[in-house]
C-alpha positions as a printed Julia matrix, in Angstrom:
67×3 Matrix{Float64}:
  -0.85   12.83  -11.56
  -0.6    12.93   -7.91
   3.29   11.78   -5.76
   1.63    9.1    -4.15
  -1.81    6.84   -4.07
  -2.87    4.97   -1.16
  -4.35    1.59   -1.56
  -6.49   -0.28    0.42
  -6.62   -4.44   -1.0
 -10.05   -6.34    0.56
 -10.18   -9.33    0.67
 -13.14  -11.07   -2.36
 -16.06  -10.65   -0.09
 -14.8    -7.07    0.35
 -15.39   -7.34    3.89
 -11.98   -7.14    5.51
  -8.63   -5.45    4.84
  -5.53   -7.09    3.7
  -3.04   -4.31    3.71
  -2.17   -1.11    2.35
  -0.34    0.42   -0.62
   1.37    3.46   -0.34
   2.62    3.51   -4.23
   4.88    6.0    -5.92
   3.73    7.14   -9.54
   1.17    4.79  -10.6
  -0.34    4.4   -14.21
  -4.43    4.88  -14.17
  -4.82    4.57  -17.93
  -4.84    0.78  -18.13
  -7.87    0.32  -15.7
  -5.99   -0.87  -12.9
  -2.82    0.26  -11.12
   0.19   -0.04  -12.59
   3.66    1.16  -11.57
   5.82    2.34  -13.85
   8.89    0.8   -14.18
   8.44   -2.04  -12.3
   6.16   -5.22  -12.36
   3.21   -5.23  -11.73
   3.24   -7.88   -9.3
   5.89   -6.45   -7.44
   4.14   -4.64   -4.46
   6.07   -6.23   -1.64
   8.27   -2.93   -1.11
   5.18   -0.98   -0.55
   2.43   -2.69    1.5
   1.38   -1.84    4.79
   0.0    -3.72    7.36
  -1.8    -0.6     9.19
  -2.18    2.4     8.26
  -0.68    3.78   11.38
   2.94    2.41    9.9
   2.82    4.08    6.76
   1.95    7.02    8.82
   4.76    6.27   11.64
   2.26    5.93   14.36
   2.34    3.4    17.56
   4.12    0.36   16.94
   6.35   -1.05   14.02
   5.31   -3.74   11.67
   7.6    -5.71   14.13
   5.46   -4.95   17.04
   7.96   -2.67   18.81
   6.92    1.01   20.0
   8.4     3.44   18.2
   9.81    6.18   19.79
């Protein structure tokens, strides 16, 4: 089992990205992603607006340039 999984949330038409999630310790046995030991709808702490924010590149999510 991986330590982290990068998930992409798509819109209903699968045409655009709605957000990225860097999720630790997931359970794939239920047919969908369940965060172990947490409520499945409590994903806000893992959400990132851009891939750059996950990897610490460029501007932060608040729009400030990182140093």
